[in-house]
Each structure stands twice: as structure tokens, then as C-alpha cells.
VEXDREN-2710 file (C-alpha; in Angstrom, 1 decimal):
% VEXDREN-2710
k/r/px/py/pz
1/UNK/-5.5/-240.8/240.2
2/UNK/-6.6/-241.0/243.9
3/UNK/-3.5/-242.6/244.7
4/UNK/-1.0/-240.4/243.1
5/UNK/-3.0/-237.2/244.3
6/UNK/-2.7/-238.8/248.0
7/UNK/0.7/-239.3/247.0
8/UNK/1.3/-235.6/246.1
9/UNK/-0.4/-234.1/249.6
10/UNK/1.7/-236.3/251.6
11/UNK/4.9/-235.4/249.5
12/UNK/4.1/-231.2/249.8
13/UNK/2.9/-231.9/253.3
14/UNK/6.7/-232.4/254.3
15/UNK/7.9/-230.6/252.0
16/UNK/6.2/-227.8/254.4
17/UNK/6.2/-229.7/257.7
18/UNK/9.1/-232.2/258.0
19/UNK/11.9/-230.0/258.0
20/UNK/12.4/-227.9/261.2
21/UNK/13.7/-224.4/261.2
22/UNK/14.9/-222.3/263.3
23/UNK/13.0/-220.4/266.1
24/UNK/15.1/-217.7/267.8
25/UNK/13.0/-214.4/268.8
26/UNK/15.2/-212.1/265.7
27/UNK/13.5/-214.2/263.3
28/UNK/10.2/-212.2/263.2
29/UNK/12.0/-209.1/262.1
30/UNK/10.2/-207.7/259.4
31/UNK/10.4/-204.0/257.5
32/UNK/7.5/-202.6/259.2
33/UNK/6.4/-201.7/255.3
34/UNK/2.8/-201.8/254.0
35/UNK/1.3/-202.6/250.6
36/UNK/0.9/-199.3/249.7
37/UNK/5.0/-198.5/250.2
38/UNK/6.9/-197.5/247.4
39/UNK/9.7/-200.1/247.1
40/UNK/11.5/-198.3/244.7
41/UNK/12.1/-195.0/245.6
42/UNK/11.1/-193.9/248.7
43/UNK/13.8/-196.0/250.5
44/UNK/15.0/-194.2/253.5
45/UNK/18.5/-194.8/255.3
46/UNK/19.2/-196.3/258.8
47/UNK/21.5/-193.8/259.6
48/UNK/21.5/-189.8/259.8
49/UNK/24.7/-189.2/259.5
50/UNK/27.9/-191.0/257.6
51/UNK/31.5/-192.2/258.5
52/UNK/33.7/-191.0/256.1
53/UNK/35.8/-193.8/256.5
54/UNK/33.5/-196.4/255.3
55/UNK/31.2/-194.9/252.9
56/UNK/32.6/-194.8/249.0
57/UNK/32.1/-192.2/246.8
58/UNK/30.2/-192.3/243.5
59/UNK/28.5/-191.2/240.5
60/UNK/25.3/-189.1/241.5
61/UNK/27.0/-187.8/244.6
62/UNK/26.8/-184.0/245.3
63/UNK/29.9/-182.3/247.0
64/UNK/30.1/-178.8/248.8
65/UNK/33.7/-177.1/248.0
66/UNK/34.2/-173.9/249.5
67/UNK/37.5/-171.9/249.8
68/UNK/37.8/-169.2/252.0
69/UNK/40.4/-166.3/251.8
70/UNK/41.0/-163.0/250.5
71/UNK/37.6/-164.0/248.7
72/UNK/35.3/-166.7/249.2
73/UNK/34.4/-169.2/246.3
74/UNK/32.3/-172.0/246.8
75/UNK/30.7/-174.7/244.3
76/UNK/28.0/-177.1/244.6
77/UNK/29.7/-180.2/242.4
78/UNK/28.0/-183.7/241.5
79/UNK/30.3/-186.6/240.6
80/UNK/30.0/-187.7/237.4
81/UNK/28.9/-191.1/235.5
82/UNK/32.7/-191.6/234.9
83/UNK/33.6/-191.2/238.8
84/UNK/34.9/-187.6/237.9
85/UNK/34.2/-183.6/239.3
86/UNK/35.2/-180.5/237.5
87/UNK/35.8/-177.7/239.2
88/UNK/35.7/-174.1/237.2
89/UNK/39.1/-172.8/236.6
90/UNK/41.0/-175.8/238.6
91/UNK/39.9/-179.0/236.2
92/UNK/38.8/-182.3/236.8
93/UNK/39.6/-184.9/239.9
94/UNK/39.2/-188.1/239.8
95/UNK/37.3/-189.6/242.6
96/UNK/36.8/-193.8/241.0
97/UNK/36.1/-195.7/244.2
98/UNK/37.9/-193.4/246.8
99/UNK/36.5/-193.6/250.3
100/UNK/34.9/-190.0/251.2
101/UNK/37.9/-188.8/253.4
102/UNK/40.1/-189.6/250.5
103/UNK/38.2/-188.2/247.9
104/UNK/37.9/-185.0/250.1
105/UNK/42.0/-184.9/250.4
106/UNK/42.3/-185.7/247.2
107/UNK/39.8/-182.2/246.0
108/UNK/41.9/-180.5/248.8
109/UNK/45.0/-181.3/247.3
110/UNK/44.4/-180.3/243.8
111/UNK/42.8/-176.5/244.8
112/UNK/46.1/-176.2/246.9
113/UNK/47.7/-176.1/243.5
114/UNK/45.9/-173.1/242.4
115/UNK/45.2/-171.3/246.1
116/UNK/47.4/-170.4/248.3
117/UNK/47.1/-169.1/252.3
118/UNK/43.5/-170.5/252.1
119/UNK/40.9/-172.7/254.0
120/UNK/38.9/-175.1/252.1
121/UNK/36.6/-177.0/253.1
122/UNK/34.6/-180.3/251.5
123/UNK/31.5/-181.9/252.4
124/UNK/29.3/-184.1/250.7
125/UNK/25.6/-182.6/251.0
126/UNK/23.8/-185.4/249.4
127/UNK/23.4/-189.2/248.2
128/UNK/23.5/-190.6/245.1
129/UNK/20.6/-193.4/244.5
130/UNK/21.7/-197.0/243.7
131/UNK/20.3/-199.8/242.4
132/UNK/20.7/-203.4/244.2
133/UNK/19.2/-206.7/243.8
134/UNK/17.2/-209.1/246.2
135/UNK/17.2/-212.3/245.2
136/UNK/17.0/-216.0/246.9
137/UNK/14.8/-217.1/249.4
138/UNK/12.7/-213.8/249.7
139/UNK/9.1/-212.9/249.7
140/UNK/9.4/-210.6/246.6
141/UNK/13.5/-211.2/244.5
142/UNK/13.8/-208.0/242.7
143/UNK/16.0/-204.8/242.4
144/UNK/15.8/-202.3/244.3
145/UNK/16.9/-198.5/244.3
146/UNK/18.3/-197.1/247.7
147/UNK/20.2/-194.2/249.0
148/UNK/23.8/-194.0/248.9
149/UNK/24.3/-195.0/252.3
150/UNK/22.0/-197.6/252.8
151/UNK/22.9/-200.9/254.2
152/UNK/21.6/-204.5/254.5
153/UNK/19.2/-203.1/257.2
154/UNK/17.6/-201.1/255.0
155/UNK/17.2/-203.5/251.7
156/UNK/15.9/-206.0/254.2
157/UNK/13.4/-203.6/255.6
158/UNK/12.3/-202.1/252.0
159/UNK/11.7/-205.8/251.1
160/UNK/9.5/-206.2/253.9
161/UNK/11.5/-208.7/255.8
162/UNK/12.4/-212.3/255.3
163/UNK/10.9/-215.4/255.2
164/UNK/10.5/-217.8/257.6
165/UNK/12.7/-220.4/256.0
166/UNK/15.2/-217.3/255.2
167/UNK/18.8/-218.5/256.5
168/UNK/19.8/-215.2/258.4
169/UNK/23.3/-216.3/259.3
170/UNK/24.5/-216.6/256.0
171/UNK/23.7/-214.0/253.6
172/UNK/25.8/-213.2/250.9
173/UNK/26.4/-210.2/249.3
174/UNK/27.7/-210.1/245.8
175/UNK/29.1/-206.9/244.4
176/UNK/29.4/-206.5/240.3
177/UNK/33.1/-206.8/239.9
178/UNK/32.0/-211.0/241.4
179/UNK/33.3/-210.5/244.9
180/UNK/31.5/-212.0/247.1
181/UNK/31.3/-212.2/251.5
182/UNK/28.9/-214.0/253.5
183/UNK/27.4/-211.8/256.3
184/UNK/26.0/-213.3/259.8
185/UNK/22.8/-211.0/259.7
186/UNK/21.4/-212.3/263.3
187/UNK/24.6/-211.4/264.9
188/UNK/23.7/-207.7/264.2
189/UNK/20.0/-208.0/265.0
190/UNK/21.0/-209.6/268.2
191/UNK/24.4/-207.2/269.4
192/UNK/24.4/-204.6/266.7
193/UNK/27.6/-206.0/265.2
194/UNK/27.9/-203.1/262.5
195/UNK/30.5/-205.7/260.5
196/UNK/27.6/-207.9/259.8
197/UNK/25.5/-204.6/258.8
198/UNK/27.3/-203.8/255.6
199/UNK/27.1/-200.7/253.2
200/UNK/25.4/-201.9/250.0
201/UNK/27.1/-200.2/246.8
202/UNK/25.9/-200.3/242.9
203/UNK/25.3/-203.2/241.7
204/UNK/25.4/-205.7/244.5
205/UNK/23.6/-209.0/244.4
206/UNK/22.2/-210.0/248.1
207/UNK/21.2/-213.7/247.9
208/UNK/19.4/-215.7/250.7
209/UNK/19.7/-218.9/251.0
210/UNK/16.8/-221.4/252.1
211/UNK/18.2/-223.0/255.7
212/UNK/19.6/-226.5/255.3
213/UNK/21.3/-227.4/257.9
214/UNK/21.1/-226.8/262.1
215/UNK/22.3/-226.7/265.1
216/UNK/20.9/-226.2/268.6
217/UNK/21.3/-225.3/272.1
218/UNK/19.7/-225.8/275.3
219/UNK/19.4/-225.2/279.0
220/UNK/20.8/-222.3/280.8
221/UNK/21.8/-220.0/277.7
222/UNK/20.0/-216.4/277.1
223/UNK/18.4/-217.5/273.8
224/UNK/18.1/-221.2/273.6
225/UNK/16.6/-223.0/270.5
226/UNK/17.5/-224.0/266.8
227/UNK/19.7/-222.1/264.8
228/UNK/21.4/-222.0/261.1
229/UNK/24.3/-223.9/260.9
230/UNK/27.4/-222.1/259.7
231/UNK/30.3/-224.1/258.6
232/UNK/33.4/-223.9/260.8
233/UNK/31.9/-221.9/263.8
234/UNK/33.8/-222.5/267.1
235/UNK/31.3/-223.5/269.6
236/UNK/32.5/-221.2/272.0
237/UNK/31.0/-218.6/269.3
238/UNK/28.3/-219.8/269.0
239/UNK/27.3/-220.4/272.5
240/UNK/28.0/-216.6/273.1
241/UNK/26.0/-215.7/270.0
242/UNK/23.7/-217.3/271.9
243/UNK/24.0/-214.9/275.0
244/UNK/26.5/-216.8/277.1
245/UNK/25.8/-219.2/279.9
246/UNK/23.5/-218.1/282.8
247/UNK/24.9/-217.6/286.6
248/UNK/23.4/-221.1/287.7
249/UNK/25.1/-222.5/284.5
250/UNK/27.0/-225.8/285.4
251/UNK/30.5/-225.0/283.4
252/UNK/32.6/-228.0/284.2
253/UNK/30.7/-230.2/281.8
254/UNK/28.8/-228.3/279.0
255/UNK/27.6/-231.2/276.7
256/UNK/27.9/-231.5/272.8
257/UNK/25.8/-234.3/271.5
258/UNK/27.3/-234.8/267.7
259/UNK/25.9/-237.5/264.7
260/UNK/28.3/-240.1/263.8
261/UNK/29.8/-239.4/260.0
262/UNK/26.9/-242.2/258.9
263/UNK/24.3/-239.5/260.4
264/UNK/22.8/-242.5/262.2
265/UNK/24.0/-242.4/265.6
266/UNK/24.9/-240.0/268.2
267/UNK/27.7/-239.3/270.9
268/UNK/28.3/-236.9/273.3
269/UNK/31.7/-235.0/274.2
270/UNK/31.8/-232.7/277.6
271/UNK/33.7/-230.1/277.9
272/UNK/34.4/-227.7/280.6
273/UNK/33.4/-224.2/279.2
274/UNK/37.3/-222.9/279.8
275/UNK/38.7/-225.4/277.8
276/UNK/35.9/-224.1/275.2
277/UNK/37.6/-220.9/275.1
278/UNK/41.1/-222.0/274.7
279/UNK/40.4/-224.7/272.0
280/UNK/39.3/-225.3/268.5
281/UNK/36.2/-227.2/269.4
282/UNK/34.5/-226.9/266.0
283/UNK/30.7/-227.8/265.2
284/UNK/28.6/-230.0/262.8
285/UNK/25.8/-230.0/261.4
286/UNK/22.8/-231.3/264.0
287/UNK/24.7/-230.4/266.9
288/UNK/23.3/-230.0/270.3
289/UNK/24.3/-227.9/273.2
290/UNK/23.4/-228.6/276.7
291/UNK/24.1/-226.2/279.1
292/UNK/22.7/-227.9/282.4
293/UNK/21.9/-226.1/285.8
294/UNK/23.7/-226.3/289.4
295/UNK/21.9/-228.4/291.8
296/UNK/20.5/-226.5/294.3
297/UNK/22.4/-223.7/293.7
298/UNK/20.6/-220.1/293.7
299/UNK/17.5/-222.1/294.5
300/UNK/14.6/-219.9/296.3
301/UNK/13.4/-221.4/299.2
302/UNK/10.0/-218.9/300.3
303/UNK/6.8/-219.3/301.0
304/UNK/3.8/-217.4/300.2
305/UNK/1.4/-216.2/302.7
306/UNK/-1.5/-214.0/302.5
307/UNK/-5.1/-212.9/303.4
308/UNK/-6.2/-212.4/307.1
309/UNK/-3.0/-212.8/308.5
310/UNK/-1.1/-209.8/310.5
311/UNK/2.1/-209.5/308.1
312/UNK/1.4/-211.5/304.7
313/UNK/4.1/-211.8/301.9
314/UNK/7.2/-214.1/301.6
315/UNK/8.9/-216.2/304.1
316/UNK/12.4/-217.8/303.9
317/UNK/12.1/-221.5/304.9
318/UNK/14.5/-224.5/305.9
319/UNK/13.2/-227.2/303.5
320/UNK/13.1/-230.5/306.1
321/UNK/12.6/-228.1/309.1
322/UNK/10.4/-225.1/308.7
323/UNK/6.8/-226.3/309.5
324/UNK/3.6/-224.3/309.1
325/UNK/3.1/-223.3/312.4
326/UNK/6.3/-221.8/312.6
327/UNK/5.6/-219.4/309.5
328/UNK/2.2/-218.7/310.8
329/UNK/3.7/-217.5/313.9
330/UNK/6.5/-215.7/312.3
331/UNK/3.5/-214.0/309.9
332/UNK/2.2/-212.5/313.4
333/UNK/-0.8/-214.7/313.2
334/UNK/-4.5/-214.7/311.8
335/UNK/-6.7/-211.2/312.5
336/UNK/-9.7/-211.6/314.3
337/UNK/-12.0/-211.7/311.2
338/UNK/-9.4/-214.5/309.8
339/UNK/-11.4/-217.9/308.8
340/UNK/-9.3/-220.9/310.1
341/UNK/-11.7/-223.7/308.8
342/UNK/-11.4/-222.0/305.6
343/UNK/-7.9/-221.7/305.3
344/UNK/-5.6/-223.3/302.4
345/UNK/-2.4/-224.7/301.4
346/UNK/-1.3/-225.2/297.9
347/UNK/1.9/-226.6/296.9
348/UNK/2.7/-225.7/293.3
349/UNK/6.3/-227.8/293.2
350/UNK/6.3/-231.8/292.3
351/UNK/5.0/-233.7/289.7
352/UNK/2.4/-233.2/287.2
353/UNK/-0.6/-235.4/288.0
354/UNK/-2.0/-236.7/285.0
355/UNK/-5.3/-238.5/284.8
356/UNK/-6.0/-240.2/281.6
357/UNK/-9.6/-241.3/283.1
358/UNK/-10.0/-237.6/283.8
359/UNK/-8.9/-236.4/280.3
360/UNK/-11.0/-239.1/278.1
361/UNK/-14.2/-238.3/280.2
362/UNK/-14.1/-234.6/279.3
363/UNK/-14.5/-235.2/275.5
364/UNK/-17.2/-237.7/275.9
365/UNK/-21.2/-236.6/276.1
366/UNK/-22.9/-236.8/279.5
367/UNK/-24.9/-239.4/277.4
368/UNK/-22.4/-241.8/276.8
369/UNK/-21.3/-241.8/280.1
370/UNK/-22.2/-244.5/283.1
371/UNK/-22.9/-242.7/286.6
372/UNK/-20.2/-243.9/287.9
373/UNK/-18.4/-242.4/285.3
374/UNK/-20.2/-238.4/285.3
375/UNK/-20.0/-239.1/289.3
376/UNK/-16.0/-239.7/288.4
377/UNK/-15.9/-236.5/286.3
378/UNK/-17.9/-234.4/288.9
379/UNK/-15.4/-235.4/291.7
380/UNK/-12.5/-234.9/289.7
381/UNK/-13.8/-231.3/288.3
382/UNK/-14.1/-229.9/291.8
383/UNK/-10.9/-231.5/292.4
384/UNK/-8.1/-228.5/294.0
385/UNK/-5.1/-229.1/291.6
386/UNK/-1.9/-229.0/294.4
387/UNK/-4.1/-228.5/297.8
388/UNK/-2.5/-230.1/300.7
389/UNK/-5.5/-231.3/303.5
390/UNK/-4.6/-229.5/306.5
391/UNK/-7.4/-228.6/309.3
392/UNK/-5.9/-224.9/310.5
393/UNK/-8.5/-225.1/313.3
394/UNK/-7.0/-227.8/314.8
395/UNK/-3.4/-226.9/314.4
396/UNK/-3.7/-223.1/315.5
397/UNK/-6.6/-223.5/318.3
398/UNK/-7.1/-227.4/319.1
399/UNK/-2.7/-227.7/319.1
400/UNK/-3.3/-230.9/317.4
401/UNK/0.2/-231.8/316.1
402/UNK/-0.3/-233.8/313.6
403/UNK/-1.1/-230.9/311.4
404/UNK/1.7/-228.9/311.7
405/UNK/3.4/-230.3/308.4
406/UNK/6.6/-229.7/306.8
407/UNK/6.4/-226.7/304.0
408/UNK/8.2/-227.2/300.8
409/UNK/9.2/-224.3/298.9
410/UNK/7.0/-222.0/296.6
411/UNK/3.9/-223.4/298.7
412/UNK/1.0/-221.0/298.7
413/UNK/-1.0/-220.6/302.2
414/UNK/-4.2/-218.2/301.9
415/UNK/-5.9/-217.1/305.4
416/UNK/-9.5/-215.8/304.2
417/UNK/-11.9/-213.7/305.7
418/UNK/-14.7/-215.2/307.9
419/UNK/-18.0/-215.4/305.8
420/UNK/-20.5/-214.7/308.3
421/UNK/-23.3/-215.3/305.2
422/UNK/-25.1/-217.5/303.5
423/UNK/-25.7/-216.8/300.0
424/UNK/-29.1/-217.3/297.9
425/UNK/-29.6/-217.8/294.4
426/UNK/-32.2/-218.9/291.9
427/UNK/-35.9/-218.5/291.4
428/UNK/-36.2/-216.4/295.1
429/UNK/-37.6/-213.1/295.4
430/UNK/-34.5/-211.2/296.9
431/UNK/-30.9/-212.5/295.5
432/UNK/-28.0/-211.7/298.1
433/UNK/-26.6/-212.4/301.1
434/UNK/-27.9/-213.1/304.4
435/UNK/-26.3/-212.7/307.8
436/UNK/-25.1/-216.5/309.1
437/UNK/-27.3/-217.4/312.0
438/UNK/-26.3/-221.3/313.2
439/UNK/-29.9/-221.7/314.4
440/UNK/-31.5/-221.2/310.9
441/UNK/-32.6/-223.5/308.4
442/UNK/-33.0/-223.4/304.5
443/UNK/-36.0/-223.2/304.9
444/UNK/-35.5/-219.6/307.1
445/UNK/-33.1/-218.5/304.6
446/UNK/-35.8/-218.5/302.3
447/UNK/-38.8/-216.8/304.1
448/UNK/-35.8/-214.0/304.8
449/UNK/-34.8/-213.5/301.4
450/UNK/-38.7/-213.1/300.3
451/UNK/-40.1/-216.7/299.8
452/UNK/-39.8/-218.4/296.8
453/UNK/-39.9/-216.5/293.5
454/UNK/-41.6/-216.8/290.0
455/UNK/-41.7/-221.1/288.8
456/UNK/-39.7/-222.7/291.9
457/UNK/-38.7/-225.9/292.0
458/UNK/-38.9/-226.8/295.6
459/UNK/-38.4/-230.1/295.5
460/UNK/-34.8/-229.7/293.7
461/UNK/-33.1/-226.7/296.5
462/UNK/-29.9/-227.7/296.6
463/UNK/-27.3/-226.3/299.5
464/UNK/-23.6/-226.0/297.5
465/UNK/-21.2/-226.3/300.5
466/UNK/-18.3/-223.5/301.1
467/UNK/-15.2/-226.4/301.6
468/UNK/-16.1/-229.2/299.0
469/UNK/-18.5/-227.2/296.4
470/UNK/-20.8/-230.4/296.6
471/UNK/-24.3/-230.0/296.0
472/UNK/-26.6/-231.5/298.1
473/UNK/-30.6/-231.3/298.5
474/UNK/-31.7/-229.1/301.3
475/UNK/-33.5/-231.5/302.9
476/UNK/-30.9/-234.0/303.6
477/UNK/-28.6/-231.0/305.1
478/UNK/-28.1/-231.1/308.8
479/UNK/-26.5/-227.6/309.2
480/UNK/-26.4/-225.0/307.1
481/UNK/-22.5/-223.3/307.5
482/UNK/-21.1/-219.5/306.6
483/UNK/-20.3/-219.3/303.4
484/UNK/-22.6/-221.9/302.0
485/UNK/-25.3/-221.1/299.2
486/UNK/-28.7/-221.9/298.7
487/UNK/-29.9/-222.6/295.1
488/UNK/-33.4/-223.0/293.9
489/UNK/-33.9/-224.3/290.2
490/UNK/-36.4/-222.6/287.6
491/UNK/-39.6/-225.0/286.8
492/UNK/-38.7/-225.4/283.2
493/UNK/-41.8/-223.7/281.4
494/UNK/-44.3/-225.0/279.1
495/UNK/-44.5/-224.8/276.0
496/UNK/-45.0/-221.1/274.3
497/UNK/-48.7/-220.5/273.1
498/UNK/-47.6/-220.1/269.3
499/UNK/-45.6/-223.2/269.4
500/UNK/-49.1/-225.0/270.9
501/UNK/-51.0/-222.9/267.7
502/UNK/-48.9/-223.7/265.1
503/UNK/-48.5/-227.2/266.1
504/UNK/-52.3/-228.0/266.3
505/UNK/-52.5/-226.1/263.0
506/UNK/-50.6/-228.8/261.4
507/UNK/-52.7/-231.5/263.2
508/UNK/-55.8/-230.4/262.1
509/UNK/-54.5/-229.9/259.0
510/UNK/-53.1/-233.3/258.5
511/UNK/-56.6/-234.5/260.0
512/UNK/-58.2/-233.0/257.2
513/UNK/-56.3/-234.3/254.4
514/UNK/-57.2/-238.1/255.6
515/UNK/-61.0/-237.3/255.8
516/UNK/-60.6/-235.6/252.3
517/UNK/-59.1/-238.4/250.7
518/UNK/-61.8/-241.2/252.6
519/UNK/-64.5/-239.0/251.0
520/UNK/-63.0/-239.3/247.7
521/UNK/-62.4/-243.2/248.2
522/UNK/-66.1/-243.9/248.8
523/UNK/-67.5/-241.4/246.5
524/UNK/-65.4/-243.1/243.8
525/UNK/-66.8/-246.7/244.9
526/UNK/-70.5/-245.8/245.0
527/UNK/-70.1/-244.9/241.0
END
């Protein structure tokens, strides 16, 4: 029984997570309805005006007809369930399956037989309501009521959106006459192609399929990702749907990776973009299109310098030629209150360092580490990623050319302000910053801060070095430096009174029980 249950769980997991579905942004489209929304009667259309050359009139539509001549005559008429209107003193007019523009012309022609030398005005003043069905892979398959000028997007909004597994690119609409047509709803959401957001008609069935076949595009296009496969789609049309290629694209060799007929092996074909435009290259299920980038094309070569420099900002460099001192001088040099000692250079480009040992140590507790492992974890956690070791004082003051390194694009140079203070932390009377004096020891700074506070651990006073972040016992530090922090930890407090009291009561109670048991044994033995 357990084996069968495990197999069922595995099968369900595969069905839920085994298949990869499209992941472009428009799949987050929702109708923004809530649970209190009346899905039957509150559907509004997405457009306020209509196109008479697109709208097909039908039973329930209301028309306003006015005849202006010697006398003003007007009518408000409804199309009946047989598709006719009746005009008093004129007769009936058949409007079945007519576009609004044709229906208006037919009414004018009919009225012109009875009214001569007049102006005739015909206008649609209210929509009919119609019933359409939303079926297939949707959250709430059902039949809905829409206004007569409702489009596909209105029905999907009324539905509350589609499922994460729905096929946006092949939504089928079947009319009550049995005529079916598919629509790429994504092309409407992305580019507003109105033909793929059609007007719905009475009795239409909108059927949404589940995604089964896919294609993908990656690289330098506007909208890379996985998409639904559409039978017979050309490669150039799919690239256009994905937003087209970007300016840095390598256009002479766009790669299309396809599976062989047996679905087991893949082969690559390369096409210039112009050839794809002028040929009929058809995509197949599971095809992948890759648009690569031109090397060294429109590649920004800048460094950024910030802090206490005269002219901070971005500076153009020539790789393998521009050096650190060149940029510092171009930026006007450092300000008088700048700290060259604390200046840093960080490199943001290059390979990402992976340290499996550090990743392993982060997952285990201190108790399970050796002392060497713990020391390595601390040292590694203090490491500043991308930091390039440069002595700015040697470079700018001592003119040491060995520190004048070549810069790379996206390097970040930071020149901080001089720290003329020492930071006081922990169990001390006055926490804060004290002006630096090179002649002071850590004990001098503690005195200036008001002395030790409540319950200090005097033997555990540490100095946290500004440059390295290293924690050193204060009595081992030869020289306090600007920016250093002096930390006095708290002596662990003794047990609270109530804890001692309750523990004592427990011990007394246990002792009393033992004494009583011994007395009972003695009394029993004497009897």
C-alpha cells in the first residue's frame, strides 16, 4: 500500500512540476476581478465607442432613427428576436447578420421610399446582451453574459484571467454556426494587434487549450523566454513576437537548435537575419533560437570614483593602458580631508569566486567545527569581495609606481574621509567617538569615556581594527589608529534570585521526600 502511495505521489509531482511552461511577462495578465464581482451581469466592454464597419447588429440592440424635414419624426427601435425592426407607417426591415454600417444604410433606403427630400439619421444607442462560453483550461469554465460589443479580453477579464498552464497563443473561438478560428492573444497583449482581440458574437464558444509544445528564444532580443509553439510559424515572425533583435546583436549567424525526427539528438543551423526575413524557415516543437552579442560592441569602458575627490563621477578608460594614478589625477586629486590610507578599489567584473569550503562551513554549527575551520570561516566572512589590494598612500605620497595598477571597466574607487576619532562601544560610561590622539593607549580612551560601566569584562577588552575588521585583545595592540573601535564586553550576569529560589525549593522538597521515605522504612522494620 505504501509503495502504491509513493508511486502516486511521484506521478502527481511529475504532472505538476515535470513540464516546463512559458514564462514571458504577459502570462501574469489578470482581469482584476474579486470574489464579490458578479460574473453574469456586470461585464463592461473594453471600449467606449464602436466601429460601425466591425459591429454586427443583433436581437436586443436599440437604434435611434430620426427624420428631419418639414416635420421632425423620431423613433427608438429594438431589433426583435428574428433580427427585424418595425418602423411605424413604414414597415419591417430585415437586419439579420448585417454590419452596423450596412444596417444603417438599409434603414435609410427603406425610409427614403416614404420620405422625400429629408435628412435621415440612424444611430445605435444601446447594446444587446449576449451569452458566450469560456471553456477548456480556464479557472472557471462557464457561460457568461456580455454586452454586445464585448471582445475576447473582456471575457478573459470576466473570467479572472487564465491558468498558468493556459495556451495564450492559440485560443480557439467557435461560432454557433460551427466555424472555428484561432487567435494569438499574446500578440494583442504585447503589441495591441486588434485582429487577435476579436469581437464576440452570440453563442460563441471560447476554448483555451493547455500548453503542450514549446519553443524558446534567448540572447539579445527584447523578450527572451519560453513560448507556446504555433504550428507553421516562421522563425522571423517568432523573433518579431519576441520584440526583435537588439542593437548589439550578432546578425550574421542566428542559431536555431532543433531536434531530429526521433526527438533524441539536436542539430544547429545558422542563418543571417536578412535570410530569415526573405525565406520561409519554419520552426518546430522544442526549437531554440539563440541571438548572440557582438564582441566588444558598444561596451562601456568606465570606472567610477567617489568620496573625497575633487571631481567624483564616471571616467572613461582605455583597457590595458589607463592606470589608477591617471584617473585620480584626471579627477583633480584627493581633498585635504581624504583618507588615502582607507581608500579602496573594487573590481566588479571577472569570474565569480566559488568557495565550496566556505559554503559548507556556513551550514554547520560552531560546536561541530574545529578551531581551524572556525578561524577560516571568520577570516572568509571578513573578506571583501572584489577588493583589489592597493596602497594609495604609497602610490600618491611615496610615488611608488608598483601600486599604479591597470584599471578595468566598472572598477569602483572610493576615497573616504579621514577618521580622526576612535569608537567606544560596550560596557563603558559614555559610548561614542573620541578625537584621535596618537599618544593615547586604549586605557586612556576608556578614561576619557568616563571609565568602565556596569559589569565590564576588563580582561576581554578588544580593539576592532578599522582597516581589516580584525578583533585583537587590547593589551596586544601596539598602536591605536584612527577609526579603530574599542569594545568592552559585559561580564555574564549571575543567576536571577527567582531562579535560585525555585531551584532551592525543589532541592528541599526532594530532600524532604527522601527523609520521609527513610523514616517510614525504619518504623516499618521495628514493627
